[in-house]
N, C-alpha and C positions, 0 to 999 in steps of 0.2 A: 902912367906908370911908364917906367924910366927902363932902360936895357940892361943897368945893374941891379938892378930889384929882385932880391932872393924872397922864396917861399918858402913855406914847410905847411904839411899836415896839420893841422890845430889837435895835436896831440895833446893832451887825454881827452878831451872833448871827443876826435872823433880819432875811431881806431879803423883799419886799412888791412887790406889783405890781398895778395895779389896770386892770385887761381888760374893757370891755362893762360895767361895773357890776359884776363879779366880780372880788374881792379874793384872791389866790394869797398865802400867804405860805408861807415853808419856812424850817424851823429847822434851819441848821446842825450843831448840837451833838444832834439825836435823828434828825436823818435824816426827820423827818417832814415835810409840807406839807399845805397846810389850805387848803380853799375856801370862803369868806365872801362871801355874796350876801345885796340886798334891804336890810334894817334893818341889820343884822350889820355889813357894810362901811360903811355910816353912820357906823355908829359908830365902829370906828376910824378913819373921815377925819376926824370932827369932834378928836375924839383929836387925831390929830397934827397937825390945823390950832391947837392950843393950848389947846380947851375943856377946862373943867373938867368933871368927873362931873355936878355941877348943871346945868349950862349946856350936857350933849349932853339929856340929859333935858326938859328946859326947849326945846330944838330942837323933839327929837321931838316933845312933847307939842301944842306950837302945831302942828307942819305936820301932822300927821296928825290929830290934833282928837280925843285919846286920853284918858281920865284920867290924871293926873299919878301917881297910885300905880300903877296898872297900867306905864307904862312905869320909873317908877322899882326899881321891882321888877325888870323886866326884862331892866333895864340893868345894873342892880347884877348882880345872876346872870352874868349873860352877860360882864361884864367882870372879876369874880373866875374865872369858868373860865379866860378869856383868860391872865389872871396863873396860874394853875394849868398851864397848858400852857408857862407861858415865855414868851409873845409879845408881852405889854405889861412892863414894868415902871413903876414909880411914879416921875413927880417930885416931887424934893424941894422944888418949889416953884414957881408960874405961871410960864408961859413970856413970860405977858406981854402982848400982843397978839393978836386971835384972826385966821385968814384966815376968809374968809369960802370956804364949802364949798357947792358942790349938792348935795343927794341924789340920791342914784340910784334910789329906790324909792319908786314910788308908792302904796300899799298900805302900812301896820302889819303887820305880822306879830312875834312875840317874835325877836329875835336867833339867831341860831345859826352852828355852822359844821361842817363836816365836818373831820374826821383821818382822811392815809392816811398810812399807814407803808407801803403794799406796795413805795416805792421807798427805802426806808430803807438796807439793803443797799448799794445804789448809789451814791445819794449821801453816804454816809460813807466811802468808798472813793474820791469824789473830794477830789483835794487842793482845791477853790476851800475847803472846811470849815474847810482848818487857817488861820485870819484871826488877825493878832497886832490890837494896837490900832493900828499903822501901816496896816494892810489886808492883801492878800492879795499875793504868797504870804509866806510864815512862813520865810524862809531859817535852815533847823536848823545847829547851829554842832556840832563834831566831828564 
């Protein structure tokens, strides 16, 4: 991963909602849902606001007064794990101007997430996951 790499949440396959500092993501293809709090939620919000990977590292390093090498290692590992879970996808180029984001965490902890698959069967049965490029529902032909 390069400092200039940009990522976004893989919508519409993944929906996200930030509630009281906790980011909840639901992956419709796997049926898994994720809870992300603290610095992990901040990383996702910064990426969604158009920050490059390097800008995310710089922002967290400055705001939490941490060693850049530590934050860089933590963020790269975390973003790699989110990409493996197919929650984040790379953008081919920078989205341009970044939006200002207020961080929700007050202390630095390495970013992490919790994955839950206990409701995967129920989520996969729900027709809302049958989304096409034009949205939901996908109308079946034939």
